[in-house]
PQR file of N, CA, C, O and H, with PARSE charges and radii, in Angstrom:
ATOM      1  N   UNK A   1     -10.674  11.385   3.383 -0.4000 1.5000
ATOM      2  CA  UNK A   1      -9.886  10.568   2.456 -0.0000 2.0000
ATOM      3  C   UNK A   1     -10.369  10.842   1.063  0.5500 1.7000
ATOM      4  O   UNK A   1     -11.573  10.926   0.821 -0.5500 1.4000
ATOM      5  N   UNK A   2      -9.472  10.977   0.172 -0.4000 1.5000
ATOM      6  CA  UNK A   2      -9.747  11.291  -1.201 -0.0000 2.0000
ATOM      7  C   UNK A   2     -10.062  10.022  -2.000  0.5500 1.7000
ATOM      8  O   UNK A   2      -9.395   9.001  -1.835 -0.5500 1.4000
ATOM      9  H   UNK A   2      -8.494  10.909   0.368  0.4000 1.0000
ATOM     10  N   UNK A   3     -11.074  10.088  -2.860 -0.4000 1.5000
ATOM     11  CA  UNK A   3     -11.445   8.944  -3.738 -0.0000 2.0000
ATOM     12  C   UNK A   3     -10.270   8.598  -4.659  0.5500 1.7000
ATOM     13  O   UNK A   3     -10.046   7.437  -5.001 -0.5500 1.4000
ATOM     14  H   UNK A   3     -11.616  10.918  -2.994  0.4000 1.0000
ATOM     15  N   UNK A   4      -9.537   9.625  -5.045 -0.4000 1.5000
ATOM     16  CA  UNK A   4      -8.407   9.368  -5.941 -0.0000 2.0000
ATOM     17  C   UNK A   4      -7.399   8.452  -5.321  0.5500 1.7000
ATOM     18  O   UNK A   4      -6.787   7.644  -6.019 -0.5500 1.4000
ATOM     19  H   UNK A   4      -9.718  10.569  -4.767  0.4000 1.0000
ATOM     20  N   UNK A   5      -7.206   8.552  -4.020 -0.4000 1.5000
ATOM     21  CA  UNK A   5      -6.280   7.689  -3.278 -0.0000 2.0000
ATOM     22  C   UNK A   5      -6.722   6.180  -3.336  0.5500 1.7000
ATOM     23  O   UNK A   5      -5.890   5.281  -3.456 -0.5500 1.4000
ATOM     24  H   UNK A   5      -7.703   9.209  -3.452  0.4000 1.0000
ATOM     25  N   UNK A   6      -8.001   5.962  -3.248 -0.4000 1.5000
ATOM     26  CA  UNK A   6      -8.537   4.614  -3.333 -0.0000 2.0000
ATOM     27  C   UNK A   6      -8.309   4.049  -4.752  0.5500 1.7000
ATOM     28  O   UNK A   6      -7.975   2.874  -4.901 -0.5500 1.4000
ATOM     29  H   UNK A   6      -8.677   6.692  -3.150  0.4000 1.0000
ATOM     30  N   UNK A   7      -8.483   4.853  -5.753 -0.4000 1.5000
ATOM     31  CA  UNK A   7      -8.188   4.370  -7.091 -0.0000 2.0000
ATOM     32  C   UNK A   7      -6.720   4.083  -7.323  0.5500 1.7000
ATOM     33  O   UNK A   7      -6.373   3.100  -7.978 -0.5500 1.4000
ATOM     34  H   UNK A   7      -8.755   5.808  -5.632  0.4000 1.0000
ATOM     35  N   UNK A   8      -5.849   4.937  -6.790 -0.4000 1.5000
ATOM     36  CA  UNK A   8      -4.404   4.673  -6.872 -0.0000 2.0000
ATOM     37  C   UNK A   8      -4.000   3.392  -6.168  0.5500 1.7000
ATOM     38  O   UNK A   8      -3.161   2.643  -6.668 -0.5500 1.4000
ATOM     39  H   UNK A   8      -6.130   5.735  -6.258  0.4000 1.0000
ATOM     40  N   UNK A   9      -4.610   3.130  -4.972 -0.4000 1.5000
ATOM     41  CA  UNK A   9      -4.256   1.921  -4.272 -0.0000 2.0000
ATOM     42  C   UNK A   9      -4.739   0.707  -5.064  0.5500 1.7000
ATOM     43  O   UNK A   9      -4.035  -0.301  -5.119 -0.5500 1.4000
ATOM     44  H   UNK A   9      -5.291   3.738  -4.566  0.4000 1.0000
ATOM     45  N   UNK A  10      -5.906   0.778  -5.669 -0.4000 1.5000
ATOM     46  CA  UNK A  10      -6.439  -0.287  -6.471 -0.0000 2.0000
ATOM     47  C   UNK A  10      -5.539  -0.545  -7.706  0.5500 1.7000
ATOM     48  O   UNK A  10      -5.265  -1.693  -8.056 -0.5500 1.4000
ATOM     49  H   UNK A  10      -6.478   1.597  -5.624  0.4000 1.0000
ATOM     50  N   UNK A  11      -5.106   0.506  -8.329 -0.4000 1.5000
ATOM     51  CA  UNK A  11      -4.276   0.348  -9.506 -0.0000 2.0000
ATOM     52  C   UNK A  11      -2.890  -0.280  -9.097  0.5500 1.7000
ATOM     53  O   UNK A  11      -2.358  -1.136  -9.803 -0.5500 1.4000
ATOM     54  H   UNK A  11      -5.328   1.439  -8.045  0.4000 1.0000
ATOM     55  N   UNK A  12      -2.368   0.148  -8.014 -0.4000 1.5000
ATOM     56  CA  UNK A  12      -1.099  -0.505  -7.574 -0.0000 2.0000
ATOM     57  C   UNK A  12      -1.298  -1.970  -7.231  0.5500 1.7000
ATOM     58  O   UNK A  12      -0.412  -2.783  -7.492 -0.5500 1.4000
ATOM     59  H   UNK A  12      -2.800   0.844  -7.441  0.4000 1.0000
ATOM     60  N   UNK A  13      -2.463  -2.337  -6.639 -0.4000 1.5000
ATOM     61  CA  UNK A  13      -2.752  -3.724  -6.339 -0.0000 2.0000
ATOM     62  C   UNK A  13      -2.864  -4.540  -7.566  0.5500 1.7000
ATOM     63  O   UNK A  13      -2.339  -5.653  -7.610 -0.5500 1.4000
ATOM     64  H   UNK A  13      -3.183  -1.676  -6.427  0.4000 1.0000
ATOM     65  N   UNK A  14      -3.528  -4.041  -8.578 -0.4000 1.5000
ATOM     66  CA  UNK A  14      -3.698  -4.806  -9.820 -0.0000 2.0000
ATOM     67  C   UNK A  14      -2.311  -4.930 -10.505  0.5500 1.7000
ATOM     68  O   UNK A  14      -1.930  -6.009 -10.959 -0.5500 1.4000
ATOM     69  H   UNK A  14      -3.955  -3.137  -8.542  0.4000 1.0000
ATOM     70  N   UNK A  15      -1.609  -3.867 -10.566 -0.4000 1.5000
ATOM     71  CA  UNK A  15      -0.299  -3.887 -11.216 -0.0000 2.0000
ATOM     72  C   UNK A  15       0.680  -4.861 -10.556  0.5500 1.7000
ATOM     73  O   UNK A  15       1.394  -5.616 -11.216 -0.5500 1.4000
ATOM     74  H   UNK A  15      -1.919  -2.990 -10.197  0.4000 1.0000
ATOM     75  N   UNK A  16       0.677  -4.806  -9.231 -0.4000 1.5000
ATOM     76  CA  UNK A  16       1.645  -5.647  -8.494 -0.0000 2.0000
ATOM     77  C   UNK A  16       1.183  -7.105  -8.664  0.5500 1.7000
ATOM     78  O   UNK A  16       2.028  -7.987  -8.814 -0.5500 1.4000
ATOM     79  H   UNK A  16       0.097  -4.193  -8.695  0.4000 1.0000
ATOM     80  N   UNK A  17      -0.101  -7.378  -8.646 -0.4000 1.5000
ATOM     81  CA  UNK A  17      -0.505  -8.803  -8.782 -0.0000 2.0000
ATOM     82  C   UNK A  17      -0.173  -9.375 -10.154  0.5500 1.7000
ATOM     83  O   UNK A  17       0.207 -10.539 -10.276 -0.5500 1.4000
ATOM     84  H   UNK A  17      -0.788  -6.661  -8.524  0.4000 1.0000
ATOM     85  N   UNK A  18      -0.321  -8.537 -11.195 -0.4000 1.5000
ATOM     86  CA  UNK A  18      -0.001  -8.993 -12.546 -0.0000 2.0000
ATOM     87  C   UNK A  18       1.528  -9.245 -12.641  0.5500 1.7000
ATOM     88  O   UNK A  18       1.969 -10.249 -13.202 -0.5500 1.4000
ATOM     89  H   UNK A  18      -0.629  -7.591 -11.095  0.4000 1.0000
ATOM     90  N   UNK A  19       2.296  -8.332 -12.094 -0.4000 1.5000
ATOM     91  CA  UNK A  19       3.756  -8.481 -12.180 -0.0000 2.0000
ATOM     92  C   UNK A  19       4.204  -9.673 -11.363  0.5500 1.7000
ATOM     93  O   UNK A  19       5.113 -10.393 -11.776 -0.5500 1.4000
ATOM     94  H   UNK A  19       1.937  -7.517 -11.638  0.4000 1.0000
ATOM     95  N   UNK A  20       3.596  -9.896 -10.228 -0.4000 1.5000
ATOM     96  CA  UNK A  20       3.951 -11.049  -9.414 -0.0000 2.0000
ATOM     97  C   UNK A  20       3.674 -12.393 -10.142  0.5500 1.7000
ATOM     98  O   UNK A  20       4.478 -13.325 -10.141 -0.5500 1.4000
ATOM     99  H   UNK A  20       2.858  -9.311  -9.893  0.4000 1.0000
ATOM    100  N   UNK A  21       2.494 -12.413 -10.751 -0.4000 1.5000
ATOM    101  CA  UNK A  21       2.120 -13.655 -11.483 -0.0000 2.0000
ATOM    102  C   UNK A  21       3.086 -13.946 -12.595  0.5500 1.7000
ATOM    103  O   UNK A  21       3.479 -15.098 -12.779 -0.5500 1.4000
ATOM    104  H   UNK A  21       1.840 -11.656 -10.752  0.4000 1.0000
ATOM    105  N   UNK A  22       3.491 -12.921 -13.359 -0.4000 1.5000
ATOM    106  CA  UNK A  22       4.425 -13.086 -14.448 -0.0000 2.0000
ATOM    107  C   UNK A  22       5.776 -13.583 -13.875  0.5500 1.7000
ATOM    108  O   UNK A  22       6.384 -14.510 -14.412 -0.5500 1.4000
ATOM    109  H   UNK A  22       3.171 -11.985 -13.209  0.4000 1.0000
ATOM    110  N   UNK A  23       6.218 -12.961 -12.803 -0.4000 1.5000
ATOM    111  CA  UNK A  23       7.529 -13.317 -12.264 -0.0000 2.0000
ATOM    112  C   UNK A  23       7.496 -14.740 -11.609  0.5500 1.7000
ATOM    113  O   UNK A  23       8.488 -15.467 -11.674 -0.5500 1.4000
ATOM    114  H   UNK A  23       5.725 -12.208 -12.367  0.4000 1.0000
ATOM    115  N   UNK A  24       6.407 -15.109 -11.010 -0.4000 1.5000
ATOM    116  CA  UNK A  24       6.288 -16.479 -10.455 -0.0000 2.0000
ATOM    117  C   UNK A  24       6.287 -17.554 -11.609  0.5500 1.7000
ATOM    118  O   UNK A  24       6.924 -18.599 -11.481 -0.5500 1.4000
ATOM    119  H   UNK A  24       5.602 -14.518 -10.957  0.4000 1.0000
ATOM    120  N   UNK A  25       5.606 -17.288 -12.659 -0.4000 1.5000
ATOM    121  CA  UNK A  25       5.556 -18.273 -13.746 -0.0000 2.0000
ATOM    122  C   UNK A  25       6.911 -18.410 -14.435  0.5500 1.7000
ATOM    123  O   UNK A  25       7.186 -19.435 -15.058 -0.5500 1.4000
ATOM    124  H   UNK A  25       5.089 -16.439 -12.763  0.4000 1.0000
ATOM    125  N   UNK A  26       7.753 -17.394 -14.332 -0.4000 1.5000
ATOM    126  CA  UNK A  26       9.079 -17.451 -14.957 -0.0000 2.0000
ATOM    127  C   UNK A  26      10.112 -17.916 -13.948  0.5500 1.7000
ATOM    128  O   UNK A  26      11.309 -17.883 -14.235 -0.5500 1.4000
ATOM    129  H   UNK A  26       7.530 -16.561 -13.826  0.4000 1.0000
ATOM    130  N   UNK A  27       9.679 -18.347 -12.777 -0.4000 1.5000
ATOM    131  CA  UNK A  27      10.607 -18.919 -11.836 -0.0000 2.0000
ATOM    132  C   UNK A  27      11.343 -17.940 -10.977  0.5500 1.7000
ATOM    133  O   UNK A  27      12.321 -18.326 -10.337 -0.5500 1.4000
ATOM    134  H   UNK A  27       8.707 -18.374 -12.543  0.4000 1.0000
ATOM    135  N   UNK A  28      10.949 -16.741 -10.922 -0.4000 1.5000
ATOM    136  CA  UNK A  28      11.661 -15.702 -10.154 -0.0000 2.0000
ATOM    137  C   UNK A  28      10.839 -15.360  -8.912  0.5500 1.7000
ATOM    138  O   UNK A  28      10.295 -14.261  -8.810 -0.5500 1.4000
ATOM    139  H   UNK A  28      10.154 -16.428 -11.442  0.4000 1.0000
ATOM    140  N   UNK A  29      10.750 -16.285  -7.985 -0.4000 1.5000
ATOM    141  CA  UNK A  29       9.887 -16.069  -6.797 -0.0000 2.0000
ATOM    142  C   UNK A  29      10.461 -14.992  -5.909  0.5500 1.7000
ATOM    143  O   UNK A  29       9.701 -14.270  -5.265 -0.5500 1.4000
ATOM    144  H   UNK A  29      11.193 -17.178  -8.068  0.4000 1.0000
ATOM    145  N   UNK A  30      11.777 -14.853  -5.848 -0.4000 1.5000
ATOM    146  CA  UNK A  30      12.324 -13.795  -4.953 -0.0000 2.0000
ATOM    147  C   UNK A  30      11.957 -12.398  -5.444  0.5500 1.7000
ATOM    148  O   UNK A  30      11.597 -11.526  -4.652 -0.5500 1.4000
ATOM    149  H   UNK A  30      12.395 -15.439  -6.372  0.4000 1.0000
ATOM    150  N   UNK A  31      12.051 -12.193  -6.772 -0.4000 1.5000
ATOM    151  CA  UNK A  31      11.652 -10.880  -7.360 -0.0000 2.0000
ATOM    152  C   UNK A  31      10.165 -10.629  -7.197  0.5500 1.7000
ATOM    153  O   UNK A  31       9.750  -9.484  -7.019 -0.5500 1.4000
ATOM    154  H   UNK A  31      12.343 -12.901  -7.415  0.4000 1.0000
ATOM    155  N   UNK A  32       9.350 -11.687  -7.255 -0.4000 1.5000
ATOM    156  CA  UNK A  32       7.894 -11.533  -7.048 -0.0000 2.0000
ATOM    157  C   UNK A  32       7.612 -11.081  -5.608  0.5500 1.7000
ATOM    158  O   UNK A  32       6.753 -10.233  -5.367 -0.5500 1.4000
ATOM    159  H   UNK A  32       9.688 -12.617  -7.400  0.4000 1.0000
ATOM    160  N   UNK A  33       8.364 -11.674  -4.645 -0.4000 1.5000
ATOM    161  CA  UNK A  33       8.174 -11.324  -3.281 -0.0000 2.0000
ATOM    162  C   UNK A  33       8.594  -9.829  -3.046  0.5500 1.7000
ATOM    163  O   UNK A  33       7.912  -9.079  -2.347 -0.5500 1.4000
ATOM    164  H   UNK A  33       9.061 -12.364  -4.840  0.4000 1.0000
ATOM    165  N   UNK A  34       9.730  -9.442  -3.653 -0.4000 1.5000
ATOM    166  CA  UNK A  34      10.208  -8.091  -3.486 -0.0000 2.0000
ATOM    167  C   UNK A  34       9.226  -7.055  -4.188  0.5500 1.7000
ATOM    168  O   UNK A  34       9.001  -5.951  -3.694 -0.5500 1.4000
ATOM    169  H   UNK A  34      10.285 -10.051  -4.221  0.4000 1.0000
ATOM    170  N   UNK A  35       8.695  -7.469  -5.304 -0.4000 1.5000
ATOM    171  CA  UNK A  35       7.676  -6.593  -5.967 -0.0000 2.0000
ATOM    172  C   UNK A  35       6.445  -6.365  -5.106  0.5500 1.7000
ATOM    173  O   UNK A  35       5.947  -5.244  -5.001 -0.5500 1.4000
ATOM    174  H   UNK A  35       8.879  -8.367  -5.706  0.4000 1.0000
ATOM    175  N   UNK A  36       5.956  -7.441  -4.488 -0.4000 1.5000
ATOM    176  CA  UNK A  36       4.787  -7.308  -3.638 -0.0000 2.0000
ATOM    177  C   UNK A  36       5.153  -6.479  -2.372  0.5500 1.7000
ATOM    178  O   UNK A  36       4.352  -5.672  -1.901 -0.5500 1.4000
ATOM    179  H   UNK A  36       6.361  -8.351  -4.573  0.4000 1.0000
ATOM    180  N   UNK A  37       6.323  -6.688  -1.859 -0.4000 1.5000
ATOM    181  CA  UNK A  37       6.759  -5.849  -0.723 -0.0000 2.0000
ATOM    182  C   UNK A  37       6.920  -4.381  -1.049  0.5500 1.7000
ATOM    183  O   UNK A  37       6.628  -3.516  -0.223 -0.5500 1.4000
ATOM    184  H   UNK A  37       6.974  -7.344  -2.241  0.4000 1.0000
ATOM    185  N   UNK A  38       7.381  -4.104  -2.241 -0.4000 1.5000
ATOM    186  CA  UNK A  38       7.540  -2.717  -2.708 -0.0000 2.0000
ATOM    187  C   UNK A  38       6.132  -2.073  -2.888  0.5500 1.7000
ATOM    188  O   UNK A  38       5.925  -0.912  -2.536 -0.5500 1.4000
ATOM    189  H   UNK A  38       7.619  -4.807  -2.912  0.4000 1.0000
ATOM    190  N   UNK A  39       5.202  -2.832  -3.428 -0.4000 1.5000
ATOM    191  CA  UNK A  39       3.845  -2.276  -3.581 -0.0000 2.0000
ATOM    192  C   UNK A  39       3.259  -1.989  -2.248  0.5500 1.7000
ATOM    193  O   UNK A  39       2.628  -0.949  -2.060 -0.5500 1.4000
ATOM    194  H   UNK A  39       5.370  -3.775  -3.714  0.4000 1.0000
ATOM    195  N   UNK A  40       3.456  -2.933  -1.253 -0.4000 1.5000
ATOM    196  CA  UNK A  40       2.864  -2.693   0.081 -0.0000 2.0000
ATOM    197  C   UNK A  40       3.457  -1.472   0.732  0.5500 1.7000
ATOM    198  O   UNK A  40       2.746  -0.683   1.355 -0.5500 1.4000
ATOM    199  H   UNK A  40       3.968  -3.778  -1.405  0.4000 1.0000
ATOM    200  N   UNK A  41       4.808  -1.305   0.587 -0.4000 1.5000
ATOM    201  CA  UNK A  41       5.463  -0.115   1.180 -0.0000 2.0000
ATOM    202  C   UNK A  41       5.027   1.178   0.515  0.5500 1.7000
ATOM    203  O   UNK A  41       4.875   2.206   1.176 -0.5500 1.4000
ATOM    204  H   UNK A  41       5.385  -1.946   0.081  0.4000 1.0000
ATOM    205  N   UNK A  42       4.830   1.124  -0.778 -0.4000 1.5000
ATOM    206  CA  UNK A  42       4.331   2.319  -1.504 -0.0000 2.0000
ATOM    207  C   UNK A  42       2.978   2.793  -0.993  0.5500 1.7000
ATOM    208  O   UNK A  42       2.757   3.973  -0.721 -0.5500 1.4000
ATOM    209  H   UNK A  42       4.954   0.289  -1.315  0.4000 1.0000
ATOM    210  N   UNK A  43       2.046   1.773  -0.871 -0.4000 1.5000
ATOM    211  CA  UNK A  43       0.722   2.142  -0.312 -0.0000 2.0000
ATOM    212  C   UNK A  43       0.775   2.561   1.110  0.5500 1.7000
ATOM    213  O   UNK A  43      -0.002   3.424   1.518 -0.5500 1.4000
ATOM    214  H   UNK A  43       2.225   0.815  -1.092  0.4000 1.0000
ATOM    215  N   UNK A  44       1.670   1.985   1.909 -0.4000 1.5000
ATOM    216  CA  UNK A  44       1.842   2.382   3.303 -0.0000 2.0000
ATOM    217  C   UNK A  44       2.329   3.811   3.392  0.5500 1.7000
ATOM    218  O   UNK A  44       1.878   4.571   4.250 -0.5500 1.4000
ATOM    219  H   UNK A  44       2.302   1.284   1.578  0.4000 1.0000
ATOM    220  N   UNK A  45       3.224   4.177   2.535 -0.4000 1.5000
ATOM    221  CA  UNK A  45       3.723   5.580   2.581 -0.0000 2.0000
ATOM    222  C   UNK A  45       2.636   6.548   2.133  0.5500 1.7000
ATOM    223  O   UNK A  45       2.633   7.698   2.572 -0.5500 1.4000
ATOM    224  H   UNK A  45       3.589   3.561   1.838  0.4000 1.0000
ATOM    225  N   UNK A  46       1.755   6.141   1.313 -0.4000 1.5000
ATOM    226  CA  UNK A  46       0.612   6.951   0.912 -0.0000 2.0000
ATOM    227  C   UNK A  46      -0.336   7.142   2.112  0.5500 1.7000
ATOM    228  O   UNK A  46      -0.960   8.189   2.281 -0.5500 1.4000
ATOM    229  H   UNK A  46       1.758   5.207   0.956  0.4000 1.0000
ATOM    230  N   UNK A  47      -0.410   6.112   2.911 -0.4000 1.5000
ATOM    231  CA  UNK A  47      -1.410   6.091   4.027 -0.0000 2.0000
ATOM    232  C   UNK A  47      -0.887   6.773   5.257  0.5500 1.7000
ATOM    233  O   UNK A  47      -1.690   7.174   6.098 -0.5500 1.4000
ATOM    234  H   UNK A  47       0.097   5.261   2.773  0.4000 1.0000
ATOM    235  N   UNK A  48       0.404   6.931   5.420 -0.4000 1.5000
ATOM    236  CA  UNK A  48       0.988   7.477   6.665 -0.0000 2.0000
ATOM    237  C   UNK A  48       0.324   8.784   7.085  0.5500 1.7000
ATOM    238  O   UNK A  48      -0.039   8.894   8.256 -0.5500 1.4000
ATOM    239  H   UNK A  48       1.056   6.605   4.736  0.4000 1.0000
ATOM    240  N   UNK A  49       0.130   9.813   6.197 -0.4000 1.5000
ATOM    241  CA  UNK A  49      -0.477  11.041   6.686 -0.0000 2.0000
ATOM    242  C   UNK A  49      -1.911  10.885   7.266  0.5500 1.7000
ATOM    243  O   UNK A  49      -2.312  11.589   8.193 -0.5500 1.4000
ATOM    244  H   UNK A  49       0.426   9.723   5.246  0.4000 1.0000
ATOM    245  N   UNK A  50      -2.675   9.907   6.659 -0.4000 1.5000
ATOM    246  CA  UNK A  50      -4.029   9.650   7.189 -0.0000 2.0000
ATOM    247  C   UNK A  50      -3.968   8.937   8.523  0.5500 1.7000
ATOM    248  O   UNK A  50      -4.772   9.218   9.412 -0.5500 1.4000
ATOM    249  H   UNK A  50      -2.349   9.334   5.906  0.4000 1.0000
ATOM    250  N   UNK A  51      -3.040   8.031   8.676 -0.4000 1.5000
ATOM    251  CA  UNK A  51      -2.903   7.359   9.967 -0.0000 2.0000
ATOM    252  C   UNK A  51      -2.406   8.322  11.037  0.5500 1.7000
ATOM    253  O   UNK A  51      -2.821   8.221  12.192 -0.5500 1.4000
ATOM    254  H   UNK A  51      -2.387   7.802   7.954  0.4000 1.0000
ATOM    255  N   UNK A  52      -1.530   9.250  10.679 -0.4000 1.5000
ATOM    256  CA  UNK A  52      -1.133  10.253  11.642 -0.0000 2.0000
ATOM    257  C   UNK A  52      -2.300  11.142  12.045  0.5500 1.7000
ATOM    258  O   UNK A  52      -2.476  11.441  13.226 -0.5500 1.4000
ATOM    259  H   UNK A  52      -1.192   9.331   9.742  0.4000 1.0000
ATOM    260  N   UNK A  53      -3.095  11.563  11.071 -0.4000 1.5000
ATOM    261  CA  UNK A  53      -4.265  12.378  11.419 -0.0000 2.0000
ATOM    262  C   UNK A  53      -5.218  11.653  12.308  0.5500 1.7000
ATOM    263  O   UNK A  53      -5.818  12.258  13.196 -0.5500 1.4000
ATOM    264  H   UNK A  53      -2.952  11.320  10.112  0.4000 1.0000
ATOM    265  N   UNK A  54      -5.384  10.319  12.087 -0.4000 1.5000
ATOM    266  CA  UNK A  54      -6.277   9.532  12.897 -0.0000 2.0000
ATOM    267  C   UNK A  54      -5.775   9.502  14.353  0.5500 1.7000
ATOM    268  O   UNK A  54      -6.575   9.634  15.279 -0.5500 1.4000
ATOM    269  H   UNK A  54      -4.896   9.827  11.366  0.4000 1.0000
ATOM    270  N   UNK A  55      -4.465   9.330  14.560 -0.4000 1.5000
ATOM    271  CA  UNK A  55      -3.958   9.286  15.900 -0.0000 2.0000
ATOM    272  C   UNK A  55      -4.003  10.619  16.562  0.5500 1.7000
ATOM    273  O   UNK A  55      -4.259  10.694  17.764 -0.5500 1.4000
ATOM    274  H   UNK A  55      -3.815   9.223  13.807  0.4000 1.0000
ATOM    275  N   UNK A  56      -3.767  11.678  15.837 -0.4000 1.5000
ATOM    276  CA  UNK A  56      -3.876  13.043  16.377 -0.0000 2.0000
ATOM    277  C   UNK A  56      -5.348  13.343  16.794  0.5500 1.7000
ATOM    278  O   UNK A  56      -5.572  13.973  17.828 -0.5500 1.4000
ATOM    279  H   UNK A  56      -3.559  11.617  14.861  0.4000 1.0000
ATOM    280  N   UNK A  57      -6.293  12.916  16.035 -0.4000 1.5000
ATOM    281  CA  UNK A  57      -7.668  13.141  16.358 -0.0000 2.0000
ATOM    282  C   UNK A  57      -8.067  12.327  17.614  0.5500 1.7000
ATOM    283  O   UNK A  57      -8.796  12.807  18.482 -0.5500 1.4000
ATOM    284  H   UNK A  57      -6.110  12.405  15.195  0.4000 1.0000
ATOM    285  N   UNK A  58      -7.560  11.076  17.671 -0.4000 1.5000
ATOM    286  CA  UNK A  58      -7.859  10.280  18.869 -0.0000 2.0000
ATOM    287  C   UNK A  58      -7.215  10.905  20.100  0.5500 1.7000
ATOM    288  O   UNK A  58      -7.802  10.906  21.182 -0.5500 1.4000
ATOM    289  H   UNK A  58      -6.968  10.687  16.966  0.4000 1.0000
ATOM    290  N   UNK A  59      -6.015  11.434  19.931 -0.4000 1.5000
ATOM    291  CA  UNK A  59      -5.340  12.157  21.055 -0.0000 2.0000
ATOM    292  C   UNK A  59      -6.097  13.323  21.550  0.5500 1.7000
ATOM    293  O   UNK A  59      -6.255  13.528  22.754 -0.5500 1.4000
ATOM    294  H   UNK A  59      -5.539  11.433  19.052  0.4000 1.0000
ATOM    295  N   UNK A  60      -6.583  14.115  20.586 -0.4000 1.5000
ATOM    296  CA  UNK A  60      -7.377  15.327  20.973 -0.0000 2.0000
ATOM    297  C   UNK A  60      -8.775  14.873  21.559  0.5500 1.7000
ATOM    298  O   UNK A  60      -9.317  15.530  22.447 -0.5500 1.4000
ATOM    299  H   UNK A  60      -6.454  13.948  19.608  0.4000 1.0000
ATOM    300  N   UNK A  61      -9.297  13.809  21.071 -0.4000 1.5000
ATOM    301  CA  UNK A  61     -10.588  13.361  21.529 -0.0000 2.0000
ATOM    302  C   UNK A  61     -10.536  12.917  22.972  0.5500 1.7000
ATOM    303  O   UNK A  61     -11.453  13.221  23.735 -0.5500 1.4000
ATOM    304  H   UNK A  61      -8.856  13.275  20.350  0.4000 1.0000
ATOM    305  N   UNK A  62      -9.516  12.223  23.369 -0.4000 1.5000
ATOM    306  CA  UNK A  62      -9.366  11.658  24.690 -0.0000 2.0000
ATOM    307  C   UNK A  62      -8.447  12.531  25.578  0.5500 1.7000
ATOM    308  O   UNK A  62      -8.185  12.182  26.729 -0.5500 1.4000
ATOM    309  H   UNK A  62      -8.771  11.976  22.749  0.4000 1.0000
ATOM    310  N   UNK A  63      -7.949  13.698  25.022 -0.4000 1.5000
ATOM    311  CA  UNK A  63      -7.138  14.618  25.734 -0.0000 2.0000
ATOM    312  C   UNK A  63      -5.982  13.936  26.448  0.5500 1.7000
ATOM    313  O   UNK A  63      -5.787  14.109  27.651 -0.5500 1.4000
ATOM    314  H   UNK A  63      -8.162  13.981  24.087  0.4000 1.0000
ATOM    315  N   UNK A  64      -5.204  13.143  25.675 -0.4000 1.5000
ATOM    316  CA  UNK A  64      -4.026  12.495  26.277 -0.0000 2.0000
ATOM    317  C   UNK A  64      -2.776  13.308  26.147  0.5500 1.7000
ATOM    318  O   UNK A  64      -1.715  12.886  26.606 -0.5500 1.4000
ATOM    319  H   UNK A  64      -5.362  13.002  24.698  0.4000 1.0000
TER
END
C-alpha cells in the first residue's frame, strides 16, 4: 500500500467533514449526507484494487 494513498484518504476525510459541517449549519442535512456518502464511495473506489489483491492472495494461500 502506498503512503500517498493514506494521505489522499486523510485529505478526503478532512474535506468531507468540513463541507458536511458547513452544510449542516446552513440547514442542508440532505446535501451533507450525500457529500459524506460521495466521500465514502470515492475512498472505496480507491481501495477496490487493494481489496481485490487481498482476496486473490488469500485464494492462492489456501488454494481454493
